[in-house]
C-alpha positions as CSV (number, residue, x, y, z in Angstrom):
1,M,0.0,0.0,0.0
2,S,1.3,3.4,-0.9
3,G,0.5,4.8,2.6
4,A,-0.4,8.3,1.3
5,A,-3.8,9.4,0.1
6,T,-3.8,10.7,-3.4
7,E,-5.8,13.8,-4.4
8,P,-9.2,12.8,-5.8
9,M,-9.7,13.5,-9.5
10,T,-13.2,14.4,-10.8
11,V,-13.9,12.1,-13.8
12,I,-17.6,12.9,-14.5
13,E,-20.0,15.6,-13.4
14,T,-23.7,15.5,-13.9
15,P,-26.2,18.2,-12.9
16,R,-26.4,16.9,-9.3
17,L,-23.4,14.6,-8.9
18,R,-19.6,14.4,-9.0
19,L,-18.0,11.1,-9.8
20,R,-14.4,11.1,-8.6
21,T,-11.5,8.7,-8.0
22,A,-11.3,7.1,-4.6
23,T,-8.6,7.9,-2.1
24,L,-7.4,6.3,1.1
25,D,-9.3,9.1,2.9
26,D,-12.6,7.4,1.7
27,A,-11.9,4.4,3.9
28,A,-14.6,5.2,6.5
29,F,-17.3,5.8,3.9
30,Y,-16.2,2.6,2.0
31,M,-16.3,0.5,5.1
32,E,-19.8,1.7,5.9
33,L,-21.0,1.1,2.3
34,V,-19.7,-2.4,1.9
35,N,-21.1,-3.4,5.3
36,D,-24.6,-2.2,4.5
37,P,-27.1,-5.2,4.4
38,S,-28.1,-4.3,0.9
39,W,-24.5,-4.4,-0.4
40,I,-24.0,-7.8,1.3
41,A,-27.2,-9.2,0.0
42,N,-26.7,-8.0,-3.6
43,I,-23.0,-7.8,-4.1
44,G,-21.4,-9.9,-1.4
45,Q,-19.6,-10.0,1.9
46,R,-16.2,-8.2,1.7
47,N,-15.1,-8.8,5.3
48,I,-13.9,-5.2,5.7
49,H,-14.4,-4.3,9.4
50,T,-11.5,-1.9,10.1
51,L,-10.3,1.3,8.5
52,E,-7.0,-0.4,7.7
53,A,-8.9,-3.2,5.8
54,A,-10.9,-0.5,4.0
55,R,-7.8,1.4,3.0
56,A,-6.2,-1.8,1.7
57,A,-9.4,-2.7,-0.3
58,L,-9.5,0.8,-1.8
59,E,-5.8,0.6,-2.7
60,T,-6.0,-2.9,-4.3
61,G,-9.5,-2.3,-5.8
62,P,-10.7,1.0,-7.2
63,M,-7.4,2.8,-7.0
64,A,-5.4,0.0,-8.6
65,Q,-8.1,-0.5,-11.3
66,F,-7.9,3.2,-12.2
67,R,-4.1,3.1,-12.5
68,A,-4.2,-0.1,-14.6
69,H,-7.2,0.7,-16.9
70,G,-8.0,4.4,-16.7
71,Y,-11.4,3.6,-15.1
72,S,-12.7,2.2,-11.9
73,L,-15.5,2.5,-9.4
74,Y,-15.8,6.1,-8.4
75,I,-17.0,7.8,-5.3
76,V,-20.3,9.5,-6.1
77,E,-20.8,12.8,-4.3
78,R,-23.6,15.3,-4.4
79,R,-22.3,18.5,-5.9
80,S,-24.4,20.6,-3.6
81,D,-22.7,19.6,-0.4
82,G,-20.1,16.9,-1.2
83,A,-22.0,14.2,0.6
84,P,-21.0,10.7,-0.6
85,V,-24.1,8.9,-1.8
86,G,-22.5,5.8,-3.1
87,M,-20.1,4.4,-5.7
88,A,-20.5,3.8,-9.4
89,G,-18.2,3.1,-12.3
90,L,-16.6,0.4,-14.4
91,V,-14.9,-2.7,-13.1
92,R,-12.6,-5.0,-15.0
93,R,-13.0,-8.7,-13.9
94,D,-11.1,-11.7,-15.2
95,S,-14.5,-13.5,-15.4
96,L,-15.9,-11.2,-18.1
97,P,-14.5,-10.3,-21.6
98,G,-14.9,-6.6,-20.9
99,P,-15.6,-4.0,-18.2
100,D,-18.9,-4.1,-16.4
101,I,-20.9,-1.2,-14.8
102,G,-21.1,-1.3,-11.1
103,Y,-23.0,0.8,-8.6
104,A,-24.2,1.0,-5.1
105,V,-26.1,3.8,-3.4
106,R,-26.4,4.2,0.4
107,P,-30.0,3.4,1.5
108,A,-30.5,7.0,2.8
109,Y,-30.2,8.2,-0.8
110,W,-32.5,5.6,-2.5
111,G,-35.4,6.8,-4.6
112,Q,-33.8,10.1,-5.5
113,G,-32.6,9.1,-9.0
114,Y,-28.9,9.1,-8.1
115,A,-28.2,5.6,-9.4
116,W,-29.8,6.4,-12.7
117,E,-28.0,9.8,-13.0
118,A,-24.6,8.3,-12.2
119,T,-24.9,5.2,-14.3
120,A,-26.3,7.0,-17.3
121,A,-23.3,9.3,-17.2
122,I,-21.0,6.3,-16.9
123,V,-22.5,4.6,-20.0
124,Q,-22.0,7.8,-21.9
125,H,-18.4,8.1,-20.7
126,A,-17.7,4.5,-21.6
127,Q,-18.9,5.1,-25.2
128,Q,-17.7,8.6,-25.9
129,V,-14.6,9.0,-23.8
130,L,-13.2,5.5,-23.2
131,R,-14.5,4.4,-26.6
132,L,-15.5,0.9,-25.4
133,R,-17.1,-1.4,-27.9
134,T,-19.0,-3.5,-25.3
135,L,-20.2,-2.8,-21.7
136,Y,-21.4,-5.6,-19.4
137,G,-23.6,-5.5,-16.3
138,I,-24.1,-8.2,-13.7
139,T,-26.7,-8.6,-11.0
140,S,-28.2,-11.2,-8.9
141,Q,-31.4,-12.8,-10.1
142,Q,-33.4,-11.4,-7.3
143,N,-32.2,-7.8,-7.5
144,Q,-35.1,-6.4,-9.5
145,A,-34.1,-2.8,-9.0
146,S,-30.7,-3.4,-10.6
147,I,-32.3,-5.5,-13.4
148,N,-34.6,-2.6,-14.2
149,L,-31.8,-0.1,-14.1
150,L,-29.6,-2.1,-16.4
151,N,-32.5,-2.5,-18.9
152,K,-33.2,1.3,-18.7
153,L,-29.5,1.9,-19.5
154,G,-29.9,-0.2,-22.6
155,L,-28.1,-3.3,-21.4
156,R,-29.8,-6.5,-22.4
157,F,-29.8,-9.9,-20.8
158,E,-27.2,-12.1,-22.4
159,R,-26.8,-15.2,-20.2
160,F,-26.9,-16.7,-16.8
161,S,-23.6,-17.7,-15.2
162,R,-21.8,-18.4,-11.9
163,L,-19.0,-15.9,-11.6
164,P,-15.9,-16.4,-9.4
165,P,-14.9,-16.0,-6.7
166,E,-18.1,-16.9,-4.8
167,G,-19.8,-18.7,-7.7
168,R,-23.0,-16.8,-7.1
169,E,-25.8,-17.2,-9.6
170,T,-25.5,-14.1,-11.8
171,N,-27.4,-12.5,-14.7
172,I,-25.0,-11.1,-17.3
173,Y,-26.2,-8.1,-19.4
174,R,-24.5,-6.5,-22.4
175,K,-24.6,-3.4,-24.4
176,D,-22.6,-3.0,-27.7
177,F,-21.7,0.5,-28.8
178,R,-21.4,1.7,-32.4
179,L,-18.2,3.7,-32.6
180,D,-18.3,6.2,-35.5
């Protein structure tokens, strides 16, 4: 681990949100987010229960992904007050042939359109800035809210699979971009 927090970089702004790179200073927020019952039920148990573990997970997860690929999961903040509402962005997994869109919003901010606003901006960024040809999305079969959001974003069900490391039953969605 680098030991020092890097300065956050704003990657995307929407009318209400700022999506920025994660730093080690986000450890307390990250630990709270990944231990929320909705995260555990829909994404999985991360066993992050200390600030040290949260810093390590940020360093080897979103921060390393950004350094390696130029994209990652971002901290989603309200522009009005800087409040962190969740995370959203792109994840590169060995189990998929391309990046997938990921997102999680803290329950206190559900029902306010933040997941849609953040993910719609990510899809546009993936196509127009990163020039990706294909974008994937994954969700558990019982997560109807995420299924609806992926469909609204234009991702279509492709197949059912069991993805490592947990081997959880997963729906895989896909969106192909026309790059002109």
